[in-house]
N, C-alpha and C positions, 0 to 999 in steps of 0.2 A: 503494498501499501503506500503511496506515495504521501508525506507529508506537504512537500511546497513542492516548486520546481528540483533542485537538486538532492534533496535528502525522503528518505523512505525511513516507515516506520521498525522497519529490519535493522537497520543501521540505529536506532535513537534507543531500541528493545534488546539487544542481542546483550549477552550475560553468562561473561567463565561462570562468575559464582552461581547464577542459576544455575547452568547446566551443571554442575559439581554439586548443588544440591537436590537435585531431578525437580525444582520448580518450574513452572512454567511462569514467561513472563508477560503478560498480558495483560498491557491498560485497560481499566474501568473506563466508560466513557469517559467520566470527566478527567482523569489521565491523560487520554488520546487528545480533547480538546485543548487541554493546557501543549502535551507535546509538539500539533501541530504551532500553535504558538510561538513555541521554545524555536520549530524550524524554519519559520518566519523572518523571526528576530536573525536566524543564524543564517541567515540569504543576505540580510544585510551587513552582515561581519565577511564573509562573502564576497559581496559585493564589494565591500573596501581592500581585502587583499588581494581583488581579479585574481582569486586562484581558487581551486578546492578547499576542503575542508574536512578533516576526519574526524568522523563522531568518535570517540574513544569511550565514551558512556553516557546514557542522559536519565536511565532511572537506576536505583538500590532495592536490593532484597533486602527486607528486615523479616524475619519471625519468631513471631507474637508467643505462638505455641509451635509443639514440634511440629502439627502435620496441617498449620497453616501458613501464609507467607501475603504479602505485598509488594507491589512496585508501587515505587510513587517517583513522581517528575522531580531530578534534582540539580543543583548547576553542572553544566555541560563543559566535562572535559572534555576541549578538543584542540588538534595540531593542524597548523601549514606546511606545507615544505617550506623548507630555508628561503628567504627572499635578501637577495643583497641590497646593499643602499648606498654601494658603487656605483658614482653621475660616469663613469669611463663605459 
């Protein structure tokens, strides 16, 4: 599912922690709306740098009981390829 022009739901919800815990990292409808808003904000960052951005995580798993888990949007770690500041 595309959240914006350049970002997908999968890259915002992929989680090695969730996979290792056997937890599905499916956002609720409210979380999905927040992730769409976050993706649009990240589009502005992408435009500012004029290059692709790699999302490294946008959700966190928290366990409230041994058999339940929930995901919630968090501040998004991201990276962009190195940008040269030379003017030559």
